[in-house]
N, C-alpha and C positions, 0 to 999 in steps of 0.2 A: 654459376650454373643455372640458378633460378632465372636470372635475367635472360639468358640465351633461350631457355625454354619458353618464357613469356614472349620474347621477341618472335620466335618461330611460330607460335600460335597466333600472334597478331598478323603476321604475314599471310598465313593460311586463311585466316578470316577475311582479310582484304581481298585475296584472290577469289574466294568463294563468292563474295558479294559482287565483284566485278563481272564474274561469269553469269550470275543470276540476272543482272540488269540487262544483258544483251539478248535475252531470249525473245523479246517481243519487237525486235527491230523492224520486221517486215509485215507485221500483223495489223489488221484493222481491229480496233477495240470498241468501235461503235459505228453507227450508220449516219450518213447525211440524209436528211428528209427530202430535200430538194436540191436540184443541181441547175445552176444558172450557166448559160453558155453551152448547151448540149451539143451545139455544132462544133465545138472545140474539142470534142472527145476524139482521141487518136486511136486508142486501143483499150482492151479490157483483159482481165484475168480473173479466174475464180480462186477464192481463198476457201479452203476446206477446213474442217475442224479436226485436223490431224496434227500431231506434233505440238508446236508451241501456240498455235492460234486457237482461240476459244469460240469464235463465231464463224459461221458461213457467210461469206460476203462476195460481192462483185467489186473489184477494184478497177475503176476507170482511170486511165492515164490521159491527162489533158495535153494539148499541144505545147503548153508552157512547161511540161514536166511534172506538174502537180498531180497528186493522186487523190481520188475521191472514193470513199467506201460507201456502198449502197446495199440495201437489203435485196437479195435475189428474188424474194417473193412479191415485191411490189410490181405493179403493172408497168410503171414508167421505166423501171430498170429492164424488164423483159423486152419492152419495146426498143430500148436503146441497143440491147444486145442483138436483136434482129436487124436493126439498121446497120450496125457494124458488120454483121455477118454478110449482108448483101454487098456492102462496100468491099469487103475482102474478096468476094467472088468475082467482082468486075475488074 
């Protein structure tokens, strides 16, 4: 009986830890200061501080599929967003 209870608690603990690890899968945890190859930016999205994400960020998606996180308050980031908006309008 003790073994079964211990085994059950161990399974529950493992399930809890596996669920906790998946919560930051799509979030930026920091910013890149510079971005090389700005011409290779394909799109962007905004990350807000709701739910699982702790920082507000702009997530640029490169043509290679790689994502780059940037601070939305920096001037170069705002300039890139304007360039992408103009591309989308044309």
